[in-house]
C-alpha positions as CSV (number, residue, x, y, z in Angstrom):
1,M,-2.0,-3.9,49.0
2,N,-0.9,-0.9,47.1
3,I,-1.1,-1.3,43.3
4,H,1.4,1.5,42.8
5,G,4.8,0.0,42.8
6,S,3.5,-3.5,42.6
7,V,4.8,-6.3,40.2
8,A,1.8,-8.0,38.6
9,L,1.4,-11.1,36.5
10,V,-1.7,-11.4,34.3
11,T,-2.6,-14.7,32.7
12,G,-4.6,-14.5,29.5
13,A,-3.4,-10.9,29.0
14,H,-4.4,-10.8,25.4
15,G,-8.1,-11.1,26.0
16,G,-10.6,-8.3,26.6
17,I,-10.5,-8.4,30.4
18,G,-6.8,-9.2,30.4
19,R,-6.0,-6.2,28.3
20,A,-8.1,-4.1,30.6
21,F,-6.2,-5.4,33.6
22,V,-2.9,-4.5,32.0
23,A,-4.0,-1.0,31.1
24,E,-5.4,-0.3,34.5
25,L,-2.4,-1.7,36.3
26,L,-0.1,0.6,34.3
27,K,-2.5,3.6,35.0
28,R,-2.3,2.9,38.7
29,G,1.5,2.9,38.7
30,A,2.5,-0.8,38.7
31,A,6.3,-1.1,38.5
32,K,6.1,-4.1,36.2
33,V,3.5,-6.2,34.6
34,Y,4.2,-9.6,33.2
35,I,1.8,-10.2,30.4
36,T,1.2,-13.8,29.5
37,A,-0.5,-15.9,26.8
38,R,-0.1,-19.2,25.1
39,D,0.7,-17.5,21.8
40,P,3.3,-14.7,22.3
41,A,2.2,-13.2,19.0
42,S,-1.2,-12.4,20.6
43,L,0.6,-9.9,22.9
44,S,2.0,-7.8,20.1
45,A,-0.8,-5.2,20.4
46,L,-0.1,-4.6,24.1
47,L,3.6,-4.2,23.4
48,E,3.1,-1.6,20.7
49,S,2.9,1.1,23.4
50,G,6.6,0.5,24.1
51,D,6.0,0.7,27.8
52,H,9.2,-0.7,29.4
53,R,7.1,-2.0,32.3
54,L,5.5,-4.7,30.2
55,V,7.3,-8.1,30.2
56,P,5.9,-10.7,27.9
57,L,6.0,-14.4,28.8
58,T,4.8,-17.4,26.9
59,L,2.5,-19.3,29.3
60,D,-0.1,-22.0,28.9
61,V,-1.5,-22.5,32.4
62,T,-2.3,-26.1,31.6
63,D,1.4,-26.9,31.0
64,P,3.2,-27.7,34.2
65,A,6.6,-27.0,32.8
66,Q,5.6,-23.5,31.6
67,V,3.9,-22.7,34.9
68,A,7.1,-23.7,36.8
69,A,9.2,-21.7,34.4
70,A,7.0,-18.6,34.8
71,A,7.4,-18.8,38.6
72,V,11.2,-18.7,38.1
73,A,11.2,-16.0,35.4
74,A,8.8,-13.8,37.4
75,S,10.2,-14.3,40.9
76,D,9.5,-10.7,41.9
77,V,5.7,-10.9,41.5
78,T,3.6,-9.4,44.3
79,L,0.2,-9.6,42.6
80,L,-1.0,-12.7,40.7
81,I,-4.0,-12.3,38.5
82,N,-5.5,-15.6,37.4
83,N,-7.5,-14.3,34.5
84,A,-7.1,-16.9,31.7
85,G,-10.3,-18.7,30.9
86,Y,-12.1,-20.9,28.4
87,A,-15.7,-21.5,27.6
88,A,-17.1,-23.9,25.0
89,F,-20.7,-23.0,25.6
90,E,-21.9,-26.6,25.4
91,G,-24.6,-28.4,27.4
92,A,-23.7,-31.2,29.8
93,I,-25.7,-33.7,27.7
94,S,-25.8,-32.0,24.3
95,A,-22.1,-31.7,23.9
96,P,-20.7,-34.2,21.4
97,D,-18.4,-35.7,24.1
98,L,-16.4,-34.7,27.2
99,T,-13.6,-33.0,25.4
100,Y,-14.8,-29.5,26.0
101,A,-15.6,-30.2,29.7
102,R,-12.1,-31.6,30.3
103,Q,-10.6,-28.5,28.6
104,E,-12.7,-26.1,30.7
105,M,-11.6,-27.9,33.9
106,E,-7.9,-27.8,32.8
107,V,-8.0,-24.0,32.0
108,N,-10.5,-22.7,34.6
109,Y,-9.6,-24.9,37.6
110,F,-6.4,-26.9,37.3
111,G,-4.6,-24.0,35.6
112,P,-5.1,-21.3,38.2
113,L,-4.6,-23.9,41.0
114,A,-1.2,-24.8,39.5
115,M,-0.4,-21.1,39.1
116,T,-1.3,-20.4,42.7
117,R,0.7,-23.3,44.0
118,A,3.8,-22.2,41.9
119,F,3.5,-18.5,43.0
120,A,2.6,-18.9,46.6
121,P,6.2,-19.1,47.7
122,V,7.0,-16.1,45.5
123,L,4.3,-14.1,47.2
124,A,5.4,-15.2,50.6
125,A,9.0,-14.0,49.8
126,S,7.6,-10.6,48.9
127,G,5.8,-10.2,52.2
128,G,2.5,-11.7,51.2
129,G,1.4,-9.9,48.1
130,A,-2.1,-10.7,46.8
131,I,-4.0,-13.0,44.5
132,L,-6.9,-12.0,42.3
133,N,-9.0,-14.8,40.8
134,M,-11.5,-14.1,38.0
135,L,-14.5,-16.1,38.8
136,S,-18.0,-15.6,37.4
137,M,-21.6,-15.4,38.6
138,V,-22.0,-18.9,37.2
139,S,-19.7,-20.0,40.0
140,L,-22.9,-19.7,42.1
141,V,-25.6,-20.7,39.7
142,S,-25.5,-23.2,36.8
143,L,-26.2,-22.0,33.3
144,P,-27.2,-25.0,31.2
145,V,-26.2,-23.4,27.9
146,A,-22.7,-23.3,29.3
147,A,-23.1,-26.2,31.7
148,T,-19.6,-27.5,32.1
149,Y,-18.1,-24.0,32.1
150,S,-20.4,-23.3,35.1
151,A,-19.1,-26.4,36.7
152,S,-15.4,-25.5,36.2
153,K,-16.1,-22.0,37.7
154,A,-17.9,-23.5,40.7
155,A,-14.8,-25.7,41.3
156,F,-12.6,-22.6,41.0
157,L,-14.7,-20.7,43.5
158,S,-14.5,-23.7,46.0
159,V,-10.7,-23.9,45.7
160,T,-10.4,-20.1,45.9
161,R,-12.0,-20.2,49.3
162,S,-9.7,-23.1,50.4
163,I,-6.6,-21.3,49.1
164,R,-7.6,-18.2,51.0
165,A,-7.7,-20.1,54.2
166,E,-4.4,-21.8,53.6
167,L,-2.6,-18.6,52.6
168,T,-3.8,-16.6,55.6
169,A,-0.7,-17.6,57.6
170,Q,1.6,-16.0,55.0
171,G,-0.5,-12.9,54.8
172,T,-1.7,-13.3,51.2
173,P,-5.3,-12.1,50.6
174,V,-7.2,-13.9,47.9
175,V,-9.9,-11.9,46.1
176,G,-12.5,-13.7,44.0
177,I,-14.2,-11.6,41.3
178,L,-17.8,-12.5,40.5
179,A,-18.9,-11.0,37.2
180,V,-21.8,-11.4,34.8
181,Q,-21.6,-11.3,31.0
182,T,-18.9,-8.8,29.8
183,E,-18.2,-7.2,26.4
184,T,-15.5,-9.7,25.4
185,E,-15.2,-12.4,22.7
186,M,-16.5,-14.9,25.2
187,G,-19.2,-12.6,26.7
188,A,-20.6,-11.8,23.3
189,K,-22.2,-15.2,23.2
190,L,-24.4,-14.2,26.2
191,P,-27.4,-11.8,26.1
192,E,-27.2,-8.0,26.7
193,P,-26.9,-5.9,28.7
194,R,-23.2,-6.5,29.4
195,L,-20.5,-5.0,31.6
196,T,-17.4,-3.4,30.0
197,P,-14.1,-5.0,30.9
198,E,-13.1,-1.7,32.4
199,E,-16.0,-1.8,34.9
200,V,-14.9,-5.3,36.0
201,V,-11.2,-4.4,36.3
202,S,-11.7,-1.2,38.1
203,D,-13.8,-2.8,40.9
204,A,-11.5,-5.8,41.0
205,L,-8.3,-3.7,41.6
206,D,-10.2,-1.4,44.0
207,A,-10.9,-4.5,46.1
208,V,-7.2,-5.5,46.0
209,Q,-6.2,-2.0,46.9
210,A,-8.6,-2.0,49.8
211,G,-7.2,-5.2,51.2
212,A,-10.3,-7.3,50.5
213,N,-10.0,-11.0,51.2
214,E,-13.3,-12.4,49.9
215,E,-15.5,-12.6,46.8
216,I,-16.8,-9.4,45.4
217,A,-19.3,-8.7,42.7
218,A,-17.7,-6.4,40.1
219,G,-19.8,-4.0,38.2
220,A,-23.4,-2.8,38.8
221,L,-24.9,-5.6,36.8
222,S,-23.0,-8.2,38.8
223,R,-24.0,-6.6,42.0
224,N,-27.7,-6.8,40.9
225,A,-27.3,-10.5,40.0
226,Y,-25.5,-11.2,43.3
227,N,-28.2,-9.4,45.3
228,A,-30.9,-11.5,43.5
229,F,-28.9,-14.7,44.3
230,T,-28.6,-13.8,48.0
231,A,-32.3,-12.9,48.2
232,D,-33.6,-16.0,46.6
233,P,-31.0,-18.4,45.2
234,K,-33.6,-21.0,44.1
235,A,-35.5,-18.4,42.0
236,L,-32.3,-17.2,40.3
237,Q,-31.3,-20.8,39.5
238,A,-34.8,-21.5,38.1
239,K,-34.5,-18.5,35.8
240,M,-31.0,-19.5,34.6
241,S,-32.2,-23.1,34.1
242,T,-34.4,-21.9,31.2
243,R,-31.3,-21.0,29.2
244,L,-30.9,-24.3,27.5
245,P,-28.6,-25.4,24.6
246,Q,-30.2,-24.9,21.2
247,A,-29.8,-28.4,20.0
248,V,-29.5,-31.7,21.9
249,R,-27.1,-34.2,20.3
250,P,-26.7,-37.8,21.3
251,A,-24.0,-38.3,23.9
252,K,-21.0,-40.4,22.8
């Protein structure tokens, strides 16, 4: 689809990758960009530009009422970008309890699934549009230092592929973005080198523009990691499995 003239909605627009998506969408000529966040005050920096194409919406993707309201308020959307994410960086066993794991599944799996279900009819009405899902390389390999985050992203990858198949009939391509650690507040907890948000976003929107309907590795570092995975997935998993939580606490 053509980004120029599109109407996009970006979840988690206040974060590093979210802000980069907004900037690049405007640069590429999007007609309107709905910028969303749980706390509307966090969008103030984006709105300082005064660009009339930016429309703020309060949206917690884990709140069914807010998701439904967003689909009504943004009924002209042609590009849905499921970007909001949460990582606790806890081990599966060393975490104090299951609170973090449940929150990661709510934000990283159930949230974008709910958004896609709510906006699928909106996209169909627009002629198909497109969906872009921010995945992660840990969708493919498990990272014990962020074990339950990895699990939530693997679940998101699986449902992304199912959504793609289901929405083929209405002409909605679904692009999944695989990315390694990025220079964001979340990515800062992972080792260097890191991608810039702009690298990830540029490749992601290029894929949408080109009509991709698959997973793509965004950024050179991600492509290197993806190539290593496809060449020898067991070897890459073994390497990632050495990155363990620093301290093991008794499970509750």
